[in-house]
C-alpha positions as CSV (number, residue, x, y, z in Angstrom):
1,X,14.0,16.6,83.3
2,X,16.7,16.2,80.7
3,X,17.6,12.7,79.4
4,X,21.1,11.2,79.6
5,X,21.6,11.5,75.8
6,X,20.7,15.2,75.7
7,X,23.0,15.9,78.7
8,X,25.9,14.0,77.0
9,X,25.3,15.9,73.8
10,X,25.3,19.2,75.7
11,X,28.6,18.4,77.4
12,X,30.1,17.4,74.0
13,X,29.0,20.7,72.5
14,X,30.4,22.6,75.5
15,X,33.8,21.0,75.1
16,X,33.8,21.6,71.3
17,X,32.9,25.3,71.9
18,X,35.8,25.5,74.5
19,X,38.2,23.9,72.0
20,X,37.1,26.3,69.3
21,X,37.5,29.3,71.6
22,X,40.9,28.1,72.8
23,X,42.0,27.6,69.2
24,X,40.9,31.1,68.3
25,X,42.9,32.5,71.3
26,X,46.0,30.6,70.4
27,X,45.7,31.6,66.8
28,X,45.4,35.3,67.8
29,X,48.3,35.1,70.2
30,X,50.5,33.4,67.6
31,X,49.6,35.8,64.8
32,X,49.4,39.1,66.8
33,X,51.2,38.6,70.0
34,X,54.7,37.8,69.0
35,X,57.4,40.4,68.8
36,X,58.9,41.0,65.4
37,X,62.7,40.4,65.6
38,X,63.4,41.7,62.1
39,X,63.5,45.3,63.3
40,X,61.3,46.5,60.5
41,X,58.8,49.3,61.1
42,X,55.2,48.1,61.0
43,X,51.8,49.7,61.5
44,X,50.9,47.0,63.9
45,X,52.9,46.9,67.1
46,X,53.2,43.6,68.9
47,X,51.5,43.2,72.2
48,X,54.3,41.4,74.1
49,X,57.5,39.6,73.7
50,X,57.6,36.0,72.3
51,X,58.8,34.4,75.5
52,X,55.9,35.9,77.5
53,X,53.4,34.7,74.9
54,X,54.8,31.2,74.9
55,X,54.9,31.1,78.8
56,X,51.3,32.3,78.9
57,X,50.2,29.6,76.3
58,X,52.1,26.9,78.2
59,X,50.4,27.9,81.5
60,X,46.9,27.8,79.9
61,X,47.7,24.4,78.3
62,X,48.9,23.0,81.7
63,X,45.7,24.3,83.3
64,X,43.5,22.5,80.8
65,X,45.5,19.3,81.0
66,X,45.1,19.3,84.8
67,X,41.4,20.1,84.4
68,X,40.8,17.3,81.9
69,X,42.9,14.9,84.0
70,X,40.9,15.8,87.1
71,X,37.6,15.2,85.3
72,X,38.7,11.9,83.9
73,X,40.1,10.7,87.2
74,X,36.9,11.7,89.0
75,X,34.7,9.7,86.7
């Protein structure tokens, strides 16, 4: 059996890991995913247009806000 303190610590570590991973994904999207509007030739081609990237990030943010709200309201 696991104690309540150990369980609480595991949940906190899980949420910190999720936050770190989410931050890494957002950083990657912001630095690599935006289209370059300057028209200069670059060795790195952007993955998608800026509006698609922002829409995708907004959808993920809304998902996690709803998830956290659901968890807080259920407890």
